[in-house]
Residue, then its C-alpha position, 0 to 999 in steps of 0.5 A: m686748256d684754261k682751267s682757271k674757273l674749274t675750282a668747284m670742290a667736292r663737298t659732303k655738306p653744304s658751304k659754310p655760308l649756306q649753313g650760316l644762312l640755314s641757321n637763320p633763314v630769314l634772308l632766304n626767300s624762294p625761289i633761290l638761284d645759286f649763281g655759280c653753284g659748282r657741283g650743286m651741293d648747296v642747291d640740293t641742300l636748299n631743295y631738300g631743305g624746302f627752299p626751292a632752288i636752281g643752280y647755274d654754273p657754266n662749268n658744270p654740264v648739269y647746271t649750264a642752262f642760263p637762268r631766265g627771270t629774277f629771283p628773290t634771293v641770288l646766292m654767289f658763294y666763292v664765285l668772285n674768288v675764282l675770277r681774274p680781276v678783269d672778269r669779276s664786275v662782269v660776272l657780279r653785274r650778271a648775277w645782280s640782273h637776276v635779283k628781283p626788286g626787293g630781293r637779295l644778292i648774298i655774296a661770300t668770298r674766301p678771305i686773303s688769310c685763308v687762300s694765303q694759308h692754303a698757298r703756304r700748305a701747298e708749298r710745305d706739300g711740295k705742290p706750290w702755287k704760282a703768284c698770278s695777277d692778285g691771286f695764285l694758280t694752284g697745282t691743278g692749274t685752277f685760279q684762287c684769290g682771296l677777297d676781304y671786305a675792303q676788296l668786296s666793297y671796292l668792287i661793289k662801289g664800282l657798279p653804281n646800282l649795286w653800291d646804291s642798294y648796299r645797306f646791310p653790315p658785312q656778315k660772317f659765316g664761318k671764315a667767309c666774308a659776306c655781304v647782303i645787297k638788297a635790291p630796291r622795290 
């Protein structure tokens, strides 16, 4: 069984990128689609906080219904980190297709330094990660790679409609690299 995309972490609080957005919610317009929501903690946090949200994650039976329509805000947190290079642009384009005209796609990735640090820690703990493509296969068989702003920009540049809409400066939410892409009206 290919477990490369089964990397959703069990969390007791929202992701760092969502915590950053909630501290300044000007970028959040409802309803919100969390594209690649994992176990759904951010979806729950948004809904409880008064921001109607739905989640989609093909690897979670609760959220496998593919979303219909477009949304003013589409979140894509830590999704690109678990995809092999060949799949990233396809998934990014799929998420972008759900952004309403004038809406925003907000992407956050784990930087290379963070993923490398986890790989070194796993090595010290006797559970080494194996190099694979541009990332690692973890001890549980899941794939992880780091993406910094340069890699994220390169990926976005490869999709002309996205690059033409990329107008916001890079954002920082904790250690995550993040960017906001606003769709034309």
